Phi, psi and omega in degrees: 000152176232132178272150184283335185285315185241352183065022176287143176265134183240140176285131189296313186283314185275338184075016182270139177280123185261321181222148176112182184302332183259018181309133180096340176286162180222134177287144179279123181288152173239158181294144177223166184215107182262097182225168178292155181296325179300316179292315180302316182295324180292327180272335182227071187299339182254019181294146170281157180233129179289123180259175178281153175248118190305318185290343178254011187302323182292345181266352181285154177295142179291160182302331182263023182302317182300321180290318181294321184294333180293338182272350182277150177293151178273163184286343175229146181282165176290150178244148181298331182261015178293128179282345183227162173284151188305321183257020171294138177280132177233157169256111183266136177233128178237123189208125175056036179085002178246145179227145180212139178254130180246105179304131184302320181295325177291322178297321179296322182285331184236060187259128357279170177249123172258132185210179175224125179247111189066239179257004186258119173287127183236164180225130174242132182234136172252128179288170181300338181286349178076003183239325184276125181228137175228153180235139182226156166277120186268014171259125180223126181052043176083356180252126176268122186264145168251126186236148177224162182282130177286119184303135175076004182285135176206113000296168186304136177227137175249151177235133177266144184280345182282319184236348183077009179290151179254138186234146178259182186292344178275355180090013181259138177282123184271328183205168180095184183302336182258014181310132180093343178286154181228128177290144178288133180282144173240129183293134176230163183228123173277122189208163170287148180303316183299325182285317180299315183288337176296318181272344181227071187297339180261017185297144168274165178231126179287142175236125183302139177099345179268132181274154177293162180306140177089357180261000000 
């Protein structure tokens, strides 16, 4: 990215200035949530929506941008020991000096995923739309929860084995002894594998079917 004020170039993922007067500075990240519009609207019915600006219409990405970008070469070549294809979509989590990539297709097959990254027990959930993914700290008030998907629930509902409480996709307990409690959100990033490993060269990779330590 380039800012208009100083013409400094900024790295998209890290927010670090690479070239220009502000080289070495870093933008402060803010929390984000990459979910489908249907899910966002259900949780935020009065939300504003960013519309197009006619005079800048020519600068917007074309409708087939996603298809075209898949044909372009990646910034790093494939490696013989790569566990994933370069453009496989992953959900990346970086926490306490540890990083891990969760292939989106594996998350869909083993939904939800309970894991531990470093010393933090985490939970990753994929919504029914197959696109919206959220990550939570599954320890609340000193209790580490194990959660599973309630069969046939729509919208998605999770149940914890410790108290039998039911939780929704926002991480809030809807019923049971923990009703009203909210799991802490952990920032995650949906990214191509090649890009995630570029910024996180020591990353671990989740494999479906493997349980977290101690299980």
